[in-house]
C-alpha positions in Angstrom: -9.5 -4.5 22.6 -9.3 -1.5 20.1 -7.9 1.0 22.9 -5.2 -2.0 23.8 -4.2 -2.0 20.1 -3.9 1.8 19.7 -2.0 1.8 22.8 0.6 0.0 20.7 0.6 2.2 18.0 -1.7 5.0 16.7 -0.6 5.1 13.1 -2.4 3.3 10.3 -0.6 2.4 6.9 -3.2 2.5 3.8 -2.5 2.0 0.2 -5.5 1.8 -1.6 -8.9 3.7 -1.8 -8.0 5.4 2.0 -5.4 7.3 0.2 -5.5 10.9 0.4 -8.0 12.2 -2.3 -9.7 8.8 -3.1 -13.4 7.9 -2.0 -12.8 6.1 1.0 -10.4 8.8 2.4 -12.9 11.4 1.4 -15.8 9.4 2.8 -14.5 8.2 6.5 -11.0 10.2 7.0 -10.9 13.3 5.5 -12.1 15.5 8.4 -10.5 13.4 10.7 -6.7 12.9 9.9 -4.4 15.1 11.4 -0.8 13.8 9.5 -0.2 12.4 6.1 3.1 11.0 5.5 4.6 9.2 2.3 5.6 5.3 3.6 6.2 1.9 2.5 5.4 -1.4 3.7 7.1 -4.7 2.9 4.9 -7.1 1.0 3.1 -8.1 -2.3 0.7 -6.0 -3.9 -2.4 -7.6 -5.6 -5.0 -5.9 -7.5 -8.2 -7.9 -6.8 -11.2 -8.6 -8.6 -13.3 -6.4 -6.3 -11.5 -3.4 -7.6 -9.5 -2.7 -4.6 -5.8 -3.7 -3.8 -4.5 -6.2 -1.5 -1.2 -6.7 0.4 0.1 -9.9 1.2 2.7 -10.4 3.5 5.1 -13.0 3.1 8.6 -14.1 4.9 11.4 -13.3 3.0 9.6 -10.8 0.5 11.9 -8.1 -1.0 9.3 -5.9 -2.4 7.8 -2.8 -0.7 4.2 -1.4 -1.1 3.5 2.4 -1.7 1.2 4.1 0.6 0.5 6.8 3.1 1.2 6.8 6.9 -1.7 8.8 9.0 -2.5 9.5 12.5 -5.9 10.7 13.7 -7.4 12.6 16.9 -9.3 9.7 17.8 -7.8 6.6 16.6 -10.0 4.4 18.4 -13.0 5.6 16.6 -11.2 5.3 13.0 -10.2 1.6 13.8 -13.5 0.9 14.6 -14.9 2.4 11.5 -11.9 1.0 9.2 -12.3 -2.5 10.8 -15.8 -2.4 9.6 -14.9 -1.1 6.1 -12.5 -3.8 5.7 -14.2 -6.5 6.9 -12.0 -7.2 9.8 -13.5 -9.1 12.4 -11.1 -9.0 15.7 -12.5 -12.4 17.1 -13.1 -14.2 14.0 -10.1 -14.0 11.6 -11.3 -16.7 9.2 -14.8 -14.6 8.8 -12.6 -11.5 8.1 -12.1 -10.3 4.6 -8.7 -8.4 5.5 -6.9 -8.9 8.8 -5.3 -6.0 10.7 -1.7 -6.4 11.2 0.9 -4.3 13.1 4.0 -4.1 10.4 7.0 -2.0 10.4 6.9 0.8 8.2 9.6 3.3 6.4 8.0 6.4 6.3 9.3 9.7 4.5 10.3 12.4 6.9 11.7 15.1 4.5 11.6 14.4 0.8 13.9 17.0 -0.2 16.7 15.6 1.8 15.7 12.2 1.2 15.3 11.3 4.9 13.5 8.2 6.1 12.6 6.6 9.5 10.9 3.2 10.9 7.6 3.6 12.6 5.0 0.8 13.4 1.8 1.2 12.1 -1.7 -0.9 11.4 -2.0 -2.2 8.2 -5.1 -3.9 6.5 -3.7 -7.2 4.9 -4.9 -9.7 2.7 -4.7 -13.3 3.6 -2.8 -15.1 0.9 -5.1 -17.7 1.1 -7.7 -15.7 -0.2 -6.2 -15.3 -3.2 -7.2 -17.8 -6.3 -5.5 -20.9 -6.8 -3.3 -19.9 -9.9 -3.7 -16.1 -9.5 -5.9 -16.0 -12.6 -8.1 -12.9 -11.5 -5.6 -11.1 -9.5 -2.9 -9.0 -10.7 0.4 -8.3 -9.3 1.2 -4.5 -9.1 5.1 -5.3 -9.0 5.9 -1.6 -8.2 3.7 -2.1 -5.4 2.1 1.4 -6.3 -1.9 0.8 -6.8 -2.0 4.4 -7.9 -0.3 3.8 -11.1 -2.3 1.0 -11.8 -5.8 2.2 -11.0 -5.7 6.2 -11.5 -9.2 6.5 -9.8 -9.7 9.7 -7.8 2.8 -10.3 11.2 5.2 -7.9 12.8 8.8 -8.0 11.3 11.7 -8.3 13.2 13.4 -4.7 13.7 15.9 -3.5 10.8 14.5 -5.7 8.1 12.3 -3.7 6.2 15.1 -0.8 6.4 17.8 -3.4 4.9 15.5 -3.8 2.1 14.7 -0.4 1.6 18.3 0.6 1.3 18.9 -2.0 -0.8 16.3 -1.0 -3.1 17.3 2.6 -3.0 20.9 1.5 -4.1 19.4 0.5 -7.8 21.8 2.7 -10.2 19.1 3.2 -12.8 16.6 5.6 -11.9 15.1 5.8 -15.1 14.7 2.4 -16.2 10.5 2.4 -15.2 8.1 2.9 -18.1 4.7 3.8 -17.3 2.0 3.7 -20.1 -0.1 7.2 -19.8 -3.1 5.1 -21.4 -3.4 3.1 -18.5 -3.7 6.4 -16.4 -7.2 8.1 -15.9 -5.4 11.5 -15.0 -2.3 13.0 -16.4 -1.3 15.2 -13.7 -1.1 12.3 -11.2 0.3 9.8 -13.8 3.5 12.9 -13.9 3.6 12.8 -10.1 3.9 9.3 -9.4 5.9 8.5 -12.3 8.7 10.3 -10.7 8.0 9.3 -7.2 10.9 7.5 -5.3 9.1 4.2 -5.4 8.5 4.2 -9.1 11.6 5.4 -10.1 13.9 3.3 -7.8 12.2 0.1 -6.5 10.2 -1.2 -9.3 12.4 -4.6 -10.3 10.1 -5.8 -13.0 8.7 -3.1 -15.2 7.8 -5.7 -17.9 5.4 -7.4 -15.5 4.1 -4.0 -14.8 3.3 -3.5 -18.4 2.1 -6.9 -19.0 -0.5 -6.4 -15.9 -1.7 -3.0 -17.5 -2.2 -4.6 -20.9 -4.6 -7.0 -18.9 -6.3 -4.4 -17.1 -7.0 -2.5 -20.2 -8.5 -5.4 -21.5 -10.9 -5.8 -18.8 -11.7 -2.0 -18.7 -12.5 -2.1 -22.6 
């Protein structure tokens, strides 16, 4: 089953603790990864009570989630390990914590020239029905960038994510995003990510983001 899945696409899109330099990357992927590229996936991103993010897919979603596209020498072995880590049971989706889906991804191939391309990748998404009824314990990360909120070292039709991506890139004011340094645990990473393409151009609701940071800070204190 996993060999057939990897034959469809050998890529994985990650957006939380599996990102480069984070604990689960160092634990499961660091010695096995071949390539890492900045990438974006269509969906809503929530910070969950368990301390990890959850990407929720929804038809008509106009938001992008920031992450990394990775490839490996033995993708079948990696998929087996990640299925276990993410609590995904291929033969029992109801029992699963996360669901593995093949989604369309926008990947950055040349940062200097702002060149991007579309690929398909496996993504561990969070089922919407797992969210609490009124989202009382989850925080919507409106910029789609989990790193900025927590600084701690269904296949869409072709072309749909490209249209969303191009639309968001045309936002004229690239300086309207305000990130509270007090909510970032690492000054160097804060500087890097606050000037990234996603945060500088994609965030449509900076006020929501600031409010979520205030809530998070109260929880940390």
